[in-house]
MMTF fields as JSON, N, C-alpha, C and O atoms, coordinates in Angstrom:
{
  "mmtfVersion": "1.0.0",
  "mmtfProducer": "UNKNOWN",
  "numBonds": 439,
  "numAtoms": 440,
  "numGroups": 110,
  "numChains": 1,
  "numModels": 1,
  "chainsPerModel": [1],
  "groupsPerChain": [110],
  "chainIdList": ["A"],
  "bondAtomList": [4, 2, 8, 6, 12, 10, 16, 14, 20, 18, 24, 22, 28, 26, 32, 30, 36, 34, 40, 38, 44, 42, 48, 46, 52, 50, 56, 54, 60, 58, 64, 62, 68, 66, 72, 70, 76, 74, 80, 78, 84, 82, 88, 86, 92, 90, 96, 94, 100, 98, 104, 102, 108, 106, 112, 110, 116, 114, 120, 118, 124, 122, 128, 126, 132, 130, 136, 134, 140, 138, 144, 142, 148, 146, 152, 150, 156, 154, 160, 158, 164, 162, 168, 166, 172, 170, 176, 174, 180, 178, 184, 182, 188, 186, 192, 190, 196, 194, 200, 198, 204, 202, 208, 206, 212, 210, 216, 214, 220, 218, 224, 222, 228, 226, 232, 230, 236, 234, 240, 238, 244, 242, 248, 246, 252, 250, 256, 254, 260, 258, 264, 262, 268, 266, 272, 270, 276, 274, 280, 278, 284, 282, 288, 286, 292, 290, 296, 294, 300, 298, 304, 302, 308, 306, 312, 310, 316, 314, 320, 318, 324, 322, 328, 326, 332, 330, 336, 334, 340, 338, 344, 342, 348, 346, 352, 350, 356, 354, 360, 358, 364, 362, 368, 366, 372, 370, 376, 374, 380, 378, 384, 382, 388, 386, 392, 390, 396, 394, 400, 398, 404, 402, 408, 406, 412, 410, 416, 414, 420, 418, 424, 422, 428, 426, 432, 430, 436, 434],
  "bondOrderList": [1, 1, 1, 1, 1, 1, 1, 1, 1, 1, 1, 1, 1, 1, 1, 1, 1, 1, 1, 1, 1, 1, 1, 1, 1, 1, 1, 1, 1, 1, 1, 1, 1, 1, 1, 1, 1, 1, 1, 1, 1, 1, 1, 1, 1, 1, 1, 1, 1, 1, 1, 1, 1, 1, 1, 1, 1, 1, 1, 1, 1, 1, 1, 1, 1, 1, 1, 1, 1, 1, 1, 1, 1, 1, 1, 1, 1, 1, 1, 1, 1, 1, 1, 1, 1, 1, 1, 1, 1, 1, 1, 1, 1, 1, 1, 1, 1, 1, 1, 1, 1, 1, 1, 1, 1, 1, 1, 1, 1],
  "groupList": [{"groupName": "UNK", "atomNameList": ["N", "CA", "C", "O"], "elementList": ["N", "C", "C", "O"], "formalChargeList": [0, 0, 0, 0], "bondAtomList": [1, 0, 2, 1, 3, 2], "bondOrderList": [1, 1, 2], "singleLetterCode": "X", "chemCompType": "L-PEPTIDE LINKING"}],
  "groupTypeList": [0, 0, 0, 0, 0, 0, 0, 0, 0, 0, 0, 0, 0, 0, 0, 0, 0, 0, 0, 0, 0, 0, 0, 0, 0, 0, 0, 0, 0, 0, 0, 0, 0, 0, 0, 0, 0, 0, 0, 0, 0, 0, 0, 0, 0, 0, 0, 0, 0, 0, 0, 0, 0, 0, 0, 0, 0, 0, 0, 0, 0, 0, 0, 0, 0, 0, 0, 0, 0, 0, 0, 0, 0, 0, 0, 0, 0, 0, 0, 0, 0, 0, 0, 0, 0, 0, 0, 0, 0, 0, 0, 0, 0, 0, 0, 0, 0, 0, 0, 0, 0, 0, 0, 0, 0, 0, 0, 0, 0, 0],
  "groupIdList": [1, 2, 3, 4, 5, 6, 7, 8, 9, 10, 11, 12, 13, 14, 15, 16, 17, 18, 19, 20, 21, 22, 23, 24, 25, 26, 27, 28, 29, 30, 31, 32, 33, 34, 35, 36, 37, 38, 39, 40, 41, 42, 43, 44, 45, 46, 47, 48, 49, 50, 51, 52, 53, 54, 55, 56, 57, 58, 59, 60, 61, 62, 63, 64, 65, 66, 67, 68, 69, 70, 71, 72, 73, 74, 75, 76, 77, 78, 79, 80, 81, 82, 83, 84, 85, 86, 87, 88, 89, 90, 91, 92, 93, 94, 95, 96, 97, 98, 99, 100, 101, 102, 103, 104, 105, 106, 107, 108, 109, 110],
  "secStructList": [7, 2, 2, 2, 2, 2, 2, 6, 7, 7, 3, 3, 3, 3, 3, 3, 3, 3, 3, 3, 3, 3, 7, 1, 1, 1, 7, 3, 3, 3, 3, 3, 3, 3, 3, 3, 3, 3, 3, 3, 3, 3, 3, 3, 7, 7, 7, 7, 6, 6, 1, 3, 3, 3, 3, 6, 6, 3, 3, 3, 3, 1, 7, 7, 3, 3, 3, 3, 3, 3, 6, 6, 7, 7, 7, 7, 6, 6, 7, 3, 3, 3, 3, 6, 6, 3, 3, 3, 3, 3, 3, 3, 3, 3, 7, 7, 1, 1, 7, 1, 3, 3, 3, 3, 3, 3, 3, 3, 7, 7],
  "xCoordList": [-11.858, -10.427, -10.044, -9.037, -10.84, -10.538, -10.623, -9.837, -11.567, -11.706, -10.491, -10.035, -9.959, -8.755, -7.566, -6.776, -7.441, -6.345, -6.46, -5.445, -7.667, -7.872, -7.444, -7.043, -7.527, -7.115, -5.613, -5.17, -4.836, -3.379, -2.965, -1.789, -3.914, -3.604, -3.624, -4.684, -2.435, -2.31, -2.201, -2.002, -2.326, -2.223, -3.41, -4.325, -3.381, -4.42, -3.737, -2.742, -4.268, -3.681, -4.74, -5.906, -4.305, -5.148, -4.662, -3.473, -5.584, -5.263, -5.588, -6.683, -4.631, -4.86, -4.726, -3.871, -5.576, -5.501, -5.26, -5.637, -4.636, -4.326, -5.511, -6.036, -5.92, -7.0, -6.549, -5.785, -7.035, -6.706, -7.807, -8.988, -7.418, -8.358, -8.143, -7.077, -9.156, -9.058, -9.026, -9.659, -8.286, -8.276, -9.259, -9.327, -10.012, -11.012, -10.451, -11.208, -9.139, -8.526, -7.718, -6.849, -7.984, -7.265, -6.109, -5.508, -5.785, -4.713, -5.29, -6.5, -4.439, -4.917, -3.789, -2.61, -4.176, -3.218, -3.592, -4.769, -2.594, -2.813, -2.743, -1.802, -3.746, -3.773, -4.043, -4.569, -3.68, -3.915, -5.104, -5.143, -6.077, -7.267, -7.428, -7.087, -7.952, -8.158, -9.295, -10.379, -9.034, -10.036, -10.628, -11.651, -9.994, -10.512, -9.452, -8.258, -9.919, -9.051, -9.313, -10.465, -8.241, -8.379, -7.345, -6.354, -7.6, -6.613, -5.46, -5.651, -4.262, -3.114, -2.004, -2.028, -1.041, 0.21, 1.316, 1.197, 2.4, 3.556, 4.709, 5.016, 5.337, 6.457, 7.626, 7.417, 8.859, 10.029, 9.997, 9.511, 10.523, 10.603, 12.023, 12.964, 12.203, 13.536, 13.968, 13.293, 15.095, 15.595, 16.847, 17.506, 17.157, 18.416, 19.547, 19.29, 20.753, 21.891, 22.067, 22.727, 21.496, 21.629, 20.594, 20.623, 19.661, 18.637, 17.423, 16.495, 17.406, 16.268, 15.928, 16.792, 14.658, 14.246, 13.109, 12.553, 12.772, 11.709, 10.508, 10.613, 9.367, 8.149, 6.995, 6.677, 6.37, 5.245, 5.574, 4.725, 6.809, 7.213, 7.625, 7.95, 7.617, 8.021, 9.298, 9.487, 10.168, 11.351, 10.925, 10.37, 11.185, 10.822, 12.04, 12.973, 12.031, 13.153, 12.949, 11.998, 13.825, 13.799, 12.541, 12.215, 11.832, 10.689, 11.2, 12.182, 10.549, 11.007, 10.132, 10.626, 8.828, 7.91, 6.855, 6.622, 6.231, 5.035, 3.888, 3.951, 2.842, 1.666, 0.578, 0.311, -0.047, -1.145, -2.398, -2.381, -3.483, -4.773, -5.862, -5.599, -7.072, -8.156, -8.374, -8.107, -8.855, -9.126, -10.027, -10.927, -9.763, -10.559, -10.546, -11.436, -9.539, -9.394, -9.077, -8.217, -9.762, -9.552, -8.285, -8.296, -7.198, -5.932, -5.261, -5.21, -4.753, -4.134, -2.657, -2.211, -1.901, -0.492, -0.394, -1.231, 0.627, 0.898, 0.002, 0.109, -0.886, -1.649, -0.687, 0.375, -1.059, -0.262, -0.919, -2.142, -0.063, -0.513, 0.156, 1.383, -0.634, -0.083, -0.354, -1.504, 0.723, 0.612, 1.762, 2.918, 1.457, 2.507, 3.37, 4.562, 2.789, 3.548, 4.444, 5.202, 4.368, 5.165, 4.246, 3.109, 4.76, 3.984, 4.691, 5.896, 3.93, 4.449, 3.699, 2.583, 4.31, 3.624, 3.602, 4.613, 2.449, 2.3, 3.027, 2.845, 3.853, 4.599, 4.184, 4.467, 3.534, 3.098, 2.004, 2.259, 0.792, -0.349, -0.373, -0.261, -0.517, -0.613, -2.085, -2.829, -2.497, -3.897, -4.014, -3.232, -4.987, -5.259, -6.752, -7.558, -7.122, -8.536, -9.294, -10.458, -8.658, -9.297, -8.316, -7.507, -8.393, -7.434, -7.983, -9.17, -7.098, -7.441, -7.115, -7.782, -6.09, -5.69, -5.232, -4.908, -5.209, -4.642, -3.226, -3.03, -2.232, -0.824, -0.168, -0.455, 0.724, 1.461, 2.777, 2.934, 3.7, 5.006, 4.863, 4.11, 5.597, 5.556, 6.927, 7.744, 7.153, 8.388, 8.034, 7.034, 8.87, 8.599, 8.911, 9.905, 8.057, 8.294, 8.994, 8.453, 10.199, 10.975, 11.085, 11.704],
  "yCoordList": [14.239, 14.098, 12.735, 12.15, 12.233, 10.916, 9.83, 8.883, 9.962, 8.984, 8.953, 7.881, 10.13, 10.207, 9.599, 8.861, 9.904, 9.355, 7.835, 7.14, 7.314, 5.865, 5.146, 3.983, 5.824, 5.208, 4.92, 4.058, 5.622, 5.427, 4.255, 3.895, 3.664, 2.548, 1.263, 0.723, 0.79, -0.295, -1.694, -2.659, -1.819, -3.128, -3.396, -2.579, -4.554, -4.941, -5.435, -6.157, -5.049, -5.452, -6.025, -5.63, -6.959, -7.495, -6.851, -6.899, -6.251, -5.657, -6.689, -7.251, -6.936, -7.852, -7.106, -6.233, -7.457, -6.886, -8.009, -9.158, -7.661, -8.645, -8.766, -7.765, -9.995, -10.248, -11.266, -12.185, -11.081, -11.988, -13.041, -12.706, -14.297, -15.404, -16.038, -16.586, -15.958, -16.493, -18.014, -18.651, -18.582, -20.035, -20.481, -21.664, -19.538, -19.84, -19.999, -20.158, -19.959, -20.14, -18.945, -19.078, -17.781, -16.583, -16.239, -15.175, -17.099, -16.834, -16.784, -16.645, -16.896, -16.892, -16.703, -16.714, -16.531, -16.401, -15.22, -14.984, -14.49, -13.408, -14.013, -14.737, -13.71, -14.201, -13.038, -12.003, -13.215, -12.197, -12.615, -13.729, -11.714, -11.99, -10.92, -9.756, -11.326, -10.381, -9.438, -9.864, -8.15, -7.125, -6.574, -5.891, -6.863, -6.386, -6.373, -6.51, -6.205, -6.114, -4.777, -4.412, -4.043, -2.711, -2.514, -3.239, -1.523, -1.119, -0.442, 0.179, -0.565, 0.07, 0.332, -0.149, 1.106, 1.316, 1.316, 1.947, 0.6, 0.531, 1.233, 0.911, 2.182, 2.921, 2.946, 2.967, 2.944, 3.012, 4.288, 5.329, 4.179, 5.311, 5.835, 5.052, 7.127, 7.722, 7.95, 8.637, 7.367, 7.485, 8.339, 8.541, 8.83, 9.539, 8.521, 7.323, 8.957, 8.04, 7.325, 6.287, 7.853, 7.227, 6.133, 5.465, 5.937, 4.921, 5.418, 4.647, 6.683, 7.28, 8.588, 9.244, 8.954, 10.246, 10.753, 9.997, 12.012, 12.614, 12.804, 13.433, 12.264, 12.349, 12.676, 11.885, 13.816, 14.196, 14.268, 13.977, 14.655, 14.756, 13.447, 13.405, 12.357, 11.054, 10.609, 10.87, 9.944, 9.362, 8.077, 7.18, 7.995, 6.816, 5.908, 6.167, 4.87, 3.965, 2.788, 2.022, 2.643, 1.515, 1.419, 0.326, 2.499, 2.446, 2.134, 2.722, 1.225, 0.784, 1.274, 1.52, 1.417, 1.784, 2.759, 2.891, 3.434, 4.217, 3.474, 3.16, 3.196, 2.506, 3.553, 4.354, 3.538, 4.454, 3.631, 2.684, 3.992, 3.309, 4.362, 5.553, 3.945, 4.923, 5.705, 5.208, 6.918, 7.778, 7.064, 6.312, 7.317, 6.823, 5.302, 4.73, 4.64, 3.202, 2.956, 3.625, 2.004, 1.69, 0.858, -0.352, 1.511, 0.826, 1.521, 2.75, 0.739, 1.28, 0.922, 0.019, 1.633, 1.296, -0.149, -0.628, -0.825, -2.236, -3.204, -4.414, -2.697, -3.594, -4.255, -3.712, -5.409, -6.071, -5.842, -5.868, -5.617, -5.389, -6.448, -6.549, -7.229, -8.244, -7.787, -7.614, -7.594, -7.101, -7.65, -7.58, -8.189, -8.67, -9.763, -9.841, -10.611, -11.695, -11.283, -12.103, -10.039, -9.541, -9.072, -8.663, -9.139, -8.703, -7.526, -7.568, -6.479, -5.262, -4.99, -5.473, -4.22, -3.735, -2.207, -1.571, -1.634, -0.179, 0.402, -0.064, 1.427, 2.02, 3.459, 3.955, 4.134, 5.513, 5.899, 6.065, 6.038, 6.429, 7.95, 8.64, 8.46, 9.912, 10.304, 9.94, 11.03, 11.46, 12.905, 13.774, 13.131, 14.481, 14.748, 13.82, 16.003, 16.327, 16.131, 15.729, 16.407, 16.199, 15.448, 16.055, 14.143, 13.342, 12.886, 12.59, 12.836, 12.268, 10.783, 9.999, 10.405, 9.008, 8.816, 9.785, 7.58, 7.247, 6.766, 5.802, 7.425, 7.068, 6.771, 7.412, 5.782, 5.464, 4.773, 4.126, 4.943, 4.283, 2.868, 2.609, 1.954, 0.555, -0.069, 0.42, -1.169, -1.913, -3.369, -3.877, -4.024, -5.408, -6.324, -6.14, -7.304, -8.348, -9.471, -10.04, -9.79, -10.82, -12.078, -13.046],
  "zCoordList": [-13.24, -13.165, -12.581, -12.98, -11.642, -11.082, -12.143, -12.128, -13.059, -14.133, -15.033, -15.431, -15.358, -16.188, -15.446, -16.034, -14.167, -13.37, -13.292, -13.336, -13.179, -13.079, -14.36, -14.313, -15.49, -16.757, -16.793, -17.552, -15.992, -15.963, -15.072, -15.031, -14.366, -13.47, -14.295, -14.609, -14.634, -15.603, -15.01, -15.747, -13.699, -13.06, -12.161, -12.05, -11.522, -10.572, -9.308, -9.372, -8.172, -6.896, -5.973, -6.005, -5.156, -4.084, -2.792, -2.474, -2.052, -0.76, 0.311, 0.33, 1.202, 2.312, 3.629, 3.777, 4.582, 5.915, 6.924, 6.696, 8.024, 9.052, 10.004, 10.492, 10.257, 11.203, 12.233, 11.938, 13.434, 14.525, 14.624, 14.708, 14.614, 14.746, 16.113, 16.395, 16.951, 18.315, 18.294, 17.452, 19.228, 19.376, 20.459, 20.791, 21.003, 22.018, 23.42, 24.378, 23.549, 24.862, 25.311, 26.172, 24.749, 25.138, 24.224, 24.372, 23.295, 22.323, 20.925, 20.743, 19.964, 18.596, 17.615, 17.972, 16.385, 15.3, 14.416, 14.142, 13.977, 13.013, 11.611, 11.285, 10.788, 9.415, 8.471, 8.881, 7.209, 6.196, 5.344, 4.822, 5.206, 4.41, 3.344, 3.557, 2.195, 1.099, 1.434, 1.833, 1.266, 1.537, 0.246, 0.276, -0.887, -2.157, -3.235, -2.968, -4.462, -5.63, -6.303, -6.54, -6.614, -7.209, -8.316, -8.402, -9.15, -10.154, -9.431, -8.385, -9.993, -9.346, -10.356, -11.488, -9.905, -10.636, -9.599, -8.548, -9.902, -9.012, -9.735, -10.882, -9.066, -9.662, -8.688, -7.475, -9.203, -8.312, -7.487, -7.929, -6.29, -5.37, -5.385, -5.256, -5.538, -5.538, -4.103, -3.337, -3.751, -2.389, -2.364, -3.384, -1.186, -1.005, -0.98, -0.859, -1.088, -1.098, 0.241, 0.299, 1.302, 2.618, 2.847, 3.88, 1.878, 2.053, 2.812, 3.056, 3.19, 3.869, 3.175, 2.592, 3.248, 2.736, 3.619, 4.415, 3.479, 4.263, 3.361, 2.309, 3.763, 2.977, 3.91, 4.799, 3.726, 4.562, 6.036, 6.879, 6.36, 7.744, 8.376, 9.562, 7.586, 8.099, 7.404, 6.216, 8.136, 7.525, 6.842, 7.476, 5.558, 4.78, 4.713, 3.952, 5.49, 5.58, 4.629, 4.785, 3.659, 2.737, 1.881, 1.417, 1.656, 0.754, -0.637, -1.089, -1.31, -2.613, -3.757, -4.857, -3.501, -4.568, -4.063, -2.862, -5.013, -4.738, -5.407, -6.595, -4.642, -5.156, -5.342, -4.446, -6.512, -6.808, -7.056, -7.843, -6.384, -6.512, -6.693, -6.525, -7.03, -7.16, -5.866, -4.772, -6.009, -4.85, -3.854, -4.228, -2.582, -1.464, -1.327, -0.696, -1.914, -1.708, -0.247, 0.325, 0.358, 1.775, 1.921, 1.693, 2.299, 2.552, 3.728, 3.785, 4.655, 5.86, 5.901, 5.194, 6.73, 6.928, 7.392, 8.157, 6.924, 7.203, 6.443, 6.637, 5.575, 4.704, 3.73, 3.427, 3.249, 2.223, 0.873, 0.733, -0.115, -1.48, -2.351, -2.372, -3.062, -3.954, -5.382, -5.786, -6.138, -7.506, -8.337, -7.921, -9.496, -10.395, -9.801, -10.101, -8.962, -8.362, -7.206, -6.689, -6.799, -5.675, -4.559, -4.797, -3.34, -2.181, -1.53, -1.282, -1.257, -0.645, 0.645, 0.838, 1.522, 2.707, 2.651, 2.351, 2.941, 2.926, 4.132, 5.256, 3.895, 4.998, 5.294, 6.384, 4.376, 4.638, 3.654, 2.461, 4.161, 3.329, 3.24, 4.253, 2.038, 1.838, 1.839, 0.928, 2.842, 2.962, 2.477, 2.862, 1.644, 1.14, 1.252, 1.182, 1.425, 1.572, 0.265, 0.282, -0.86, -2.161, -3.047, -3.75, -3.008, -3.746, -5.087, -5.227, -6.061, -7.363, -7.377, -8.052, -6.631, -6.473, -5.025, -4.338, -4.573, -3.264, -3.529, -4.268, -2.933, -3.144, -1.814, -0.803, -1.831, -0.625, -0.963, -1.999, -0.044, -0.173, 0.351, 1.291, -0.27, 0.152, -0.063, -0.843, 0.656, 0.42, 0.179, 0.686, -0.6, -0.958, 0.21, 0.912, 0.409, 1.398, 0.669, -0.279, 1.113, 0.41, 1.223, 0.782]
}
């Protein structure tokens, strides 16, 4: 079933994670580094008229899209997703015990 679900992923995304680079003096800089490239699908997210909705017990504030990737893709909240010339940040990862795909809400970084 995962193979069939993967066939519906019509795009490619680069996942970026934030890493701290020390300056050697007790400070440093946060930078974004590529963690991998995966198949994906980006779909509009249906919101309530108030701009918020409830998803998995969390209030989804300003979520713009649902990102679908292959099952067990390593992606965490606040990761950056670059797809189709746009950059998104993951706002809520949906965890399931037996997933066919990894799905999460994201909003575009403008």
